[in-house]
TORKOL-965279 format. One record per residue: x, y, z of N, C-alpha, C, O in turn. Coordinates in steps of 0.1 Angstrom, whole numbers, plus 2048, in hexadecimal, padded with zeros to 3 digits. Example, Ala and Ser with C-alpha at 12.3 -4.5 7.8 and 13.67 -1.06 7.14 Angstrom:
TORKOL-965279
8847C784E87B7D384E8847DF84E88E7DF855/8807EA8478897F584788180084F88680B850/
//
This chain:
TORKOL-965279
810C79C1F808C7FC29811C86C3480BC8EC3C/81EC83C34826C89C3E826C80C4A81EC76C4B/82EC83C54830C7AC5F824C7BC69820C86C6D/81EC70C6D815C70C78806C72C747FDC6FC7C/803C77C687F6C7AC657EFC6DC607F4C65C58/7E2C6BC647DAC60C607CEC64C577CAC6FC59/7C9C5BC4F7BDC5EC487B1C5EC517B2C58C5C/7A6C65C4D79AC65C5578FC5EC4C791C5DC40/784C5AC5377AC52C4B76CC58C4F769C5AC5A/764C59C44756C5EC4674EC57C3B751C59C2F/744C50C3F73BC49C35743C41C2C74AC38C30/743C44C1F74BC3CC15757C43C1075CC40C06/75CC4DC19767C55C15773C53C1F771C51C2B/77FC53C1978BC54C22791C61C1E793C64C12/794C69C28799C77C277A7C78C2B7ABC73C36/7AFC7EC237BEC7FC257C2C8EC257BFC95C1B/7C8C92C2F7CECA0C307DDC9FC2D7E4C99C34/7E1CA6C237EFCA6C1E7F4CB4C1F7F3CBCC16/7FBCB7C2A801CC4C2C810CC3C29817CBCC31/816CC9C1F824CC8C1B829CD6C17822CE0C19/835CD6C1383BCE3C11834CEBC06833CF8C07/830CE5BFB829CEBBF081DCE3BEC81ECD6BEC/813CE9BE7807CE2BE2800CD9BEC7FCCCEBE8/7FECDEBF87F7CD6C027E8CD5BFE7E3CDDBF6/7E2CCAC027D4CC8BFF7CDCBEC097D4CB8C11/7C0CBEC087B8CB4C0F7AFCAEC057A9CB5BFD/7ADCA0C067A6C9ABFB79EC8EC017A2C88C0C/793C8ABFA78BC7FBFE78BC74BF378AC78BE7/78BC68BF778CC5DBED781C52BF177EC50BFD/77BC4CBE7771C42BE9778C36BEF782C31BEB/772C31BFA778C26C0277AC19BF9784C12BFA/770C16BF1770C0ABE9778C0ABDD77FC01BD9/778C16BD677FC17BC978CC1FBC9794C1DBC0/78EC27BD379AC30BD4798C3CBCB7A2C44BCA/78DC3EBC478BC49BBB78AC56BC4783C57BCE/791C60BBF790C6DBC6782C74BC477DC75BB9/77CC77BCF76FC7DBCF770C8DBCF769C93BC8/779C92BD777CCA0BD778ACA3BDC790C9BBE2/78FCAFBD879DCB3BDC79DCC2BDE798CC9BD5/7A2CC7BE97A2CD5BEC7B0CDABEF7B6CD4BF8/7B5CE4BE87C2CE9BEB7C3CF0BF87B9CF6BFD/7CECEFBFF7D0CF6C0C7DDCFEC0C7E7CF9C08/7DCD0BC0F7E8D13C107F0D11C1D7F1D1AC25/7F5D04C1E7FBD00C2B809CFBC2980ECF8C1E/811CFBC3481ECF5C3581CCE8C3D811CE5C41/826CDFC3E825CD2C4581ECD3C53821CDCC5B/815CCAC5580FCC8C6280ECB9C65810CB1C5C/80BCB5C7180CCA7C75800CA2C7C800C96C7E/7F6CAAC7E7EACA5C857E0C9EC7B7DFCA3C70/7D9C94C807CFC8EC787C2C96C787BFC9CC83/7BBC98C6D7AEC9FC6E7A4C98C767A5C8CC79/79AC9FC7B78FC9AC83781C9DC7D780CA7C75/777C95C8076AC97C7A760C99C8675FC91C8F/759CA4C8574ECA7C8E741CA3C8773ECA6C7C/739C9BC8E72CC96C89721C99C93722C95C9F/716C9FC8E70AC9FC966FEC9BC8E700C96C83/6F2C9CC936E6C97C8C6E5C9DC7E6E1C97C74/6E8CAAC7D6E6CB2C706F2CBAC6C6F0CC2C63/6FECB7C71709CBFC6D716CB7C6E718CAFC78/71FCB8C6472CCB1C64736CBBC60735CC2C56/742CBAC6674DCC2C6375ACBAC6375BCB1C6C/763CBDC5B771CB8C5B77ACC3C6077ACCEC5A/782CC0C6A78ACCAC70799CC7C6E79DCBBC71/7A1CD0C6A7AFCCEC687B7CD8C717B2CE3C73/7C3CD4C757CBCDCC7E7D8CDFC777E0CD5C75/7DBCEBC737E8CEEC6C7EDCFCC707E6D03C78/7F8CFFC6B7FFD0CC6F7F8D18C6C7F5D21C75/7F4D1AC5F7EED26C5B7E0D28C607DBD33C62/7D9D1DC627CBD1EC677C6D10C6B7CAD06C65/7BDD10C757B4D05C787A8D07C6E7A3D12C6D/7A4CFCC6879ACFEC5E78FCF3C60791CE8C64/782CF7C5C777CEEC5B773CECC4C772CF6C45/770CE0C4976CCDDC3B75FCD5C3B75BCCFC45/758CD5C3074DCCCC2D753CBFC29759CBFC1E/752CB4C3175ACA8C2D754CA1C2175BC98C1B/748CA4C1C742C9EC11746CA5C04745C9FBF9/74ACB2C0474DCB9BF875BCBFBF8760CC3BEE/761CC1C0476ECC7C0576ECD6C06778CDDC06/762CDCC06760CEAC07765CEFC15762CEAC1F/76ECFAC14772D00C21767D08C27761D10C21/764D05C34759D0CC3B75ED18C43757D22C43/769D16C4A76ED20C5377DD1FC55783D14C53/783D2AC5A791D2AC5D793D31C6A78CD3BC6E/79DD2DC727A1D33C7E7B0D35C7E7B7D2BC7F/7B5D41C7E7C3D44C7F7C7D47C8D7BFD49C96/7D5D47C8F7DAD49C9C7DFD3CCA27DBD38CAD/7E7D34C9A7EBD27C9E7FAD26C9F801D2FC9B/7FFD1BCA580DD18CA6814D16C9880DD12C8F/821D19C98828D17C8B829D08C87829D05C7B/82ACFFC9182BCF1C8F81FCEBC9681DCEDCA2/817CE3C8E80BCDDC9480CCCEC9380ECC9C88/809CC7C9E80BCB9C9F7FECB2CA47FBCA7CA0/7F6CB9CAC7EBCB2CB27DECB1CA97DDCB7C9F/7D6CA8CAD7C9CA5CA67BECACCAD7BDCACCB9/7B5CB3CA67A9CB9CAC7A0CAECB37A0CA2CAE/79ACB1CBE791CA8CC5783CADCC6781CBACC6/779CA4CC776BCA8CC8766CA4CD6768C98CDA/75FCADCDD759CAACE974FCB4CED751CC0CEA/744CB0CF473ACB9CF8735CC2CED732CCECEF/733CBDCE172ECC4CD6737CD0CD2732CDACCD/744CCFCD474DCD9CD075ACD3CCB75CCC7CCC/762CDBCC476ECD7CBE77ACDDCC577ACE9CC7/784CD5CCA78FCDBCD279CCD8CCA79FCCDCC6/7A4CE3CC97B1CE3CC27BBCEACCB7B8CF5CD0/7C6CE3CCD7D1CE9CD57DECE7CCF7E1CDCCCA/7E7CF0CD07F5CEFCCA7FECF7CD47FACFFCDC/80BCF3CD3815CF9CDC823CFACD782CCF5CDC/824D01CCB832D04CC6834D13CC982DD1BCC2/83DD17CD283FD25CD6841D2ECCA847D2ACC0/83CD3ACCB836D41CD7827D3FCD7821D44CE1/821D38CCE812D37CCE80ED2ACD3812D20CCD/806D29CDD803D1CCE47F4D1CCE77F0D1ACF3/7EBD1CCDD7DDD1ECE07D5D11CE27D9D07CDE/7CAD13CE97BFD09CE97B3D11CE47B0D1CCE8/7ABD0BCDB79FD11CD6794D07CD8795CFBCD5/788D0CCDD77CD04CDE772D0ACD476DD14CD6/770D02CC9769D08CBE75BD01CBD759CF5CBE/751D0ACBA744D05CB9742D00CAA746D07CA1/73BCF5CA8738CF1C9B72ECFAC94727D02C9A/72FCFAC86725D02C7E72BD10C7B724D18C77/738D11C7D73ED1EC7A73FD21C6B73ED17C63/741D2DC67743D31C5974CD3DC5874CD46C61/754D3DC4D75DD49C4B769D49C5476DD3FC59/76FD55C5677AD57C5F775D58C6D76FD62C71/779D4FC76774D50C84780D53C8D77FD51C99/78AD59C88796D5CC90792D67C9B78AD6FC99/799D66CA6796D6FCB179CD7CCAF7A7D7ECA9/795D87CB379AD94CB27A5D96CBD7A5D8FCC7/7AEDA0CBC7B8DA2CC67B2DA4CD47A9DACCD5/7B7D9DCDD7B3D9ECEB7A6D96CEF7A2D96CFA/7A0D90CE5794D88CE7797D79CE97A1D74CE3/790D72CF2792D64CF4786D5CCEF786D4FCF0/77BD62CEA770D5BCE5769D64CDB76BD70CDA/760D5ECD3757D65CC974BD5CCC6748D53CCE/744D5FCBC738D57CB973AD48CB7732D40CB9/746D45CB2749D37CAF754D31CB7757D25CB6/75BD39CC0765D33CC9760D35CD775FD40CDC/75DD2ACDD757D2BCEB761D30CF575DD38CFD/76DD2BCF4778D31CFC785D2DCF6786D24CED/790D34CFB79DD31CF67A7D34D017A4D3BD0B/7B3D2ED007BDD30D097CAD32D017CED29CF9/7D1D3DD037DDD41CFB7E9D38CFE7F2D37CF6/7E9D32D0A7F6D2BD0F7F4D1DD147FCD18D1B/7E9D17D107E6D09D167E8CFED0C7E7CF2D11/7EBD00CFF7EBCF5CF67F6CECCF8800CEFCFF/7F6CE0CF1800CD6CF2807CD4CE5802CD8CDA/814CD0CE581CCCFCD981ACC1CD3815CC0CC8/81FCB6CD981FCA9CD3812CA1CD880BC9CCCF/80FCA0CE5803C98CE97F6CA0CE57F5CACCE8/7EDC99CDF7E0C9FCDC7D8CA0CE97DAC97CF2/7D0CAACEB7C8CACCF77BECA0CF87BBC99CEF/7B9C9ED047AFC94D077A3C99D0E7A4CA1D18/797C96D0A78BC99D10785C8DD17784C82D11/781C8ED2477BC83D2B772C89D35775C92D3D/765C85D3575BC8BD3E759C99D3A756C9CD2E/75ACA2D44758CB0D41765CB8D40765CC4D41/770CB1D3F77DCB7D40785CB5D33784CABD2C/78ECBFD31798CBED267A5CBED2C7A9CC6D35/7ADCB4D287BBCB2D2E7C5CB5D247C5CB1D18/7CFCBDD277DACC2D1E7E7CBFD257EACC4D2F/7EFCB6D1F7FCCB1D25807CB7D1C808CB4D10/810CBED2281CCC4D1B826CB9D19826CAFD20/830CBCD1083BCB2D0E843CAFD1A849CA4D1C/843CB9D2484BCB7D30843CB0D3B848CAFD46/837CACD3882FCA5D43827CAED4C821CA9D56/825CBBD4881CCC3D5080ECC2D4A80CCC4D3E/805CBED537F7CBBD4F7EECC6D547EECC9D60/7E5CCAD4C7DBCD4D507CDCCED4D7CBCC7D43/7C3CD1D557B5CCDD537ACCD9D527ADCE2D5B/7A4CDAD4879BCE5D4678CCE0D4578ACD5D41/783CE9D49775CE7D47773CE8D38776CF1D31/76CCDDD3276ACDDD24762CE9D1F764CEFD14/757CEDD2674ECF7D21752D05D2474ED0ED1D/75BD07D2E75FD15D3276DD18D30771D24D2F/776D0ED30784D10D2F78BD13D3C797D15D3C/783D12D47789D15D54794D0AD57791CFED56/7A0D0ED5B7AAD05D5F7A8D00D6D7A8D09D76/7A7CF3D6F7A5CEED7D7B2CEBD847B3CECD90/7BCCE6D7C7C9CE4D827D4CE4D777D1CE2D6B/7E0CE6D7B7ECCE4D737F6CDDD7C7FACE3D86/7FBCD2D78803CC9D8180DCC1D79809CBBD6E/819CC0D7D822CB7D7681FCA9D7A81DCA6D86/81DCA0D71818C93D73821C8BD7D81DC85D86/82EC8CD7B838C85D84841C8FD8A848C97D83/841C90D9784BC98D9E857C91DA2861C96DA8/857C83DA0862C7BDA486DC7AD99878C78D9C/868C7BD8C872C79D8186DC82D76861C85D74/876C85D6D873C8DD6186CC83D5786EC77D57/863C89D4F85CC81D4585AC89D38855C94D39/85DC82D2D85BC89D2084FC82D1984FC76D18/846C8AD15839C85D0F838C88D00838C93CFC/837C7DCF8834C7ECEA827C78CE781FC7DCE0/824C6CCEE817C66CEC80BC6ECF180DC75CFB/800C6CCEC7F4C73CF17EEC6BCFC7EFC5FCFC/7E7C71D067E1C6AD117D5C62D0C7CFC66D02/7D1C58D137C4C51D107BDC4FD1D7C2C51D28/7B0C4CD1C7A7C4CD2779FC3ED2879BC39D1D/79DC39D34795C2DD36791C2CD4479AC2ED4D/785C29D47781C25D55785C30D5F789C2CD6A/783C3CD5C786C47D66795C4AD67798C51D71/79DC45D5E7ABC47D607B1C4CD537ADC49D48/7BCC54D547C3C5AD497D1C53D497D7C51D53/7D5C4ED3D7E2C47D3B7EBC4FD337E8C54D28/7F8C52D38802C5AD3180EC51D2F815C4ED39/811C4ED2381EC46D20829C50D1D827C5AD16/835C4ED22840C58D2184CC52D1A84EC45D19/854C5BD14860C56D0D86AC50D17873C49D13/868C53D24871C4ED2E86DC40D32874C3AD3B/863C3AD2C85FC2CD2E855C29D39854C1ED3E/84EC34D3E844C32D48836C35D43835C3CD39/82CC2ED4981EC32D46818C37D54817C2FD5D/815C44D5480FC49D60800C48D5F7FAC4AD54/7FAC45D6A7EBC44D6B7E6C4FD747EAC50D80/7DDC58D6F7D8C63D767C9C62D777C2C5ED6D/7C3C65D827B5C64D847AEC70D7D7B3C7BD7E/7A4C6DD7579DC78D6E794C7FD7878FC7AD82/793C8CD7678BC94D7F791CA2D8179CCA5D7C/78BCAAD8978FCB8D8B79BCBAD947A0CC5D95/79FCB0D9B7ABCB0DA37B6CA6D9F7B2C9BD9B/7C2CAAD9E7CDCA1D9A7D0C97DA47D1C99DB0/7D1C8AD9F7D5C7FDA87DCC75D9F7D6C6FD96/7E9C72DA27F0C68D9B7EEC5BDA27F0C59DAE/7E8C51D9B7E5C44DA07F0C3AD9F7F1C32DA9/7F8C3AD95802C30D9380CC35D8980AC3DD80/818C2FD8B823C30D81828C22D7D82CC1BD86/826C1FD70829C12D6C836C12D62834C17D57/841C0DD6784DC0DD5E84CC02D5484ABF7D57/84EC06D4784EBFCD3C85CBF8D3885EBEDD34/865C01D3A873BFED38878C01D2A884BFED27/870C07D21874C0AD1486EC18D10864C1CD16/874C1ED0686FC2BD02861C29CFC85EC20CF5/857C32D01849C32CFC846C3FCF5847C4ACFB/843C3ECE8840C4ACE0832C49CDA82CC53CD6/82DC3DCD8820C3BCD2815C3CCDC817C39CE8/809C41CD87FEC42CE17F8C34CE47F6C2DCDA/7F5C31CF17EFC24CF47E1C23CEE7DBC2DCEA/7DDC17CEC7CFC14CE77C8C0BCF17CFC03CF8/7BBC0DCF37B4C06CFD7A8BFFCF67A0C06CEF/7A6BF2CF879BBEACF3798BDECFB7A2BD7CFF/78CBDBCFD788BCED0478FBCCD11794BC1D13/790BD6D19796BD5D267A5BD3D267ABBCFD30/7ACBD6D1A7BABD5D197C0BE2D147BABE8D0B/7CBBE5D1A7D3BF1D157DFBECD0D7E7BE4D12/7E0BF1D017EBBEDCF87F6BF8CF87F2C03CF5/802BF4CFB80DBFECFC818BFACF381EBEFCF4/81BC02CE9827BFFCE0833C07CE5833C13CE6/83DBFFCE784AC05CEC854C05CE0850C02CD5/860C08CE386BC08CD986DBFBCD386FBFACC7/86BBF0CDA86EBE3CD5863BD9CD7863BCECD1/858BDCCDE84EBD2CE1840BD8CE083EBE4CE1/836BCFCDF828BD3CE1823BCCCED823BBFCEE/81EBD3CF7818BCDD03809BCED03803BD8CFF/803BC3D077F4BC3D097F2BC0D187F5BB5D1D/7ECBCAD1F7EBBC9D2E7DDBCAD327D6BD3D2E/7D8BC0D397CABC0D3E7C9BC5D4C7BEBC6D52/
//
């Protein structure tokens, strides 16, 4: 599967995106038996983001993020539904679902896009030169995407954190940028882990061994800096009132 990519799950299927140098594909397997249900070839080179699934009452899509195109598939058959070109050469982030839209962002220069995609698209939905939206793209930003950390949606806002710790907040529905702020002005911070959200707060684990806590909302406010003392590259997990943080040598459970 390549580095960093995880399987996805829908009903009785486990779906695997395999983007490699030659003969890339995406395939679904029966959870109980392991039998292949469908397999679709992909004209792609290696990518590292996990696919995402959009589900509504009457519509389901499987979304993949890769170099040559962002794509939507029918997850039950593997049929390609739509393609969106104009992406970064190296793609690491996972698509996210919020406010009945699909958000994909990447940041490998010189192309650093964010796309807000409406579900139900078909065919080639790529933007025409000079355009930032069309029938299936609600809004886009040519220079806002993130490289390693996946973007985060919380409330009505989309948060995009760069590898160097510069955080931007956007309105989910319009793409209006509300602020752009370096998380820490006291020390440099390198970000590989994706941010997580709980109880009105955003948590950012850094390679420099700190966890920054930022208040969610339209104005930037750093609430706390928590030194862990070891390199942090994994995304924290939150469950049952506990945040789990994996460092270079330890696993911390903090209530």
